[in-house]
Every structure is written in C-alpha cells, then in structure tokens.
C-alpha positions in Angstrom: 0.0 0.0 0.0 1.4 3.4 -0.9 0.3 6.9 0.1 1.4 10.1 -1.7 2.0 13.6 -0.4 1.0 16.2 -3.0 1.0 20.0 -3.4 1.0 22.4 -6.3 3.8 24.8 -7.2 4.0 27.4 -10.0 5.7 24.7 -12.1 3.1 21.9 -11.5 2.2 19.3 -9.0 4.7 17.8 -6.7 4.0 14.2 -5.5 6.1 12.2 -3.1 5.3 8.5 -2.4 5.5 7.0 1.0 4.9 3.3 1.9 3.0 4.0 5.1 0.3 6.4 6.3 2.6 7.5 9.1 5.4 8.2 6.6 3.0 10.3 4.4 1.8 12.2 7.5 5.3 13.0 8.6 6.3 14.1 5.1 3.2 16.3 4.9 3.9 17.9 8.2 7.6 18.5 7.2 6.7 20.3 4.0 4.0 22.3 5.8 6.5 23.5 8.3 8.6 24.7 5.3 5.7 27.0 4.3 4.0 24.8 1.6 0.3 25.3 1.6 -2.6 23.1 0.3 -0.8 19.8 1.1 -2.9 16.8 0.4 -2.4 13.1 1.1 -3.3 10.6 -1.6 -4.8 7.4 -0.3 -4.2 4.0 -1.8 -7.7 4.1 -3.3 -6.9 7.2 -5.2 -8.8 9.7 -3.1 -7.0 12.9 -2.0 -7.6 14.2 1.5 -6.6 17.5 3.2 -3.8 17.2 5.7 -6.1 18.5 8.4 -8.6 15.7 7.8 -5.7 13.1 7.9 -4.0 14.6 11.0 -6.5 13.4 13.5 -5.3 9.8 13.1 -1.9 10.7 14.5 -2.8 13.3 17.2 -2.2 12.3 20.8 -5.4 12.1 22.9 
C-alpha cells in the first residue's frame, strides 16, 4: 500500500510517495513547516484528503 503527499507549485504538481500512512503524514507535516500550503495526502484508493482531515489519526489524545 502506498500513500502520496501532493501539493501544487508554480511549475506543476509535486508528488512524493511513501509506503505507510505515518510516513506520508510526517512528510506532509515537514513540507507544511517549510511553508508549503494546500498539502494533500493521496490514499491507496486514489482519493485525496486534506492534511487537516488526515492529521486526527496521529494526534495524541
């Protein structure tokens, strides 16, 4: 199963593939901290979700 981290730049779409949901989440958080906006995570079924919608899975209670 693979997940992708995607965002749009002036030159097109950037997509990075990660093998786990946690890996995709950590990569999305990393690029967000670098100032990238509109980061989405591609699920194995092809759907794209906003980072905010995906984040709740990894937040500590």
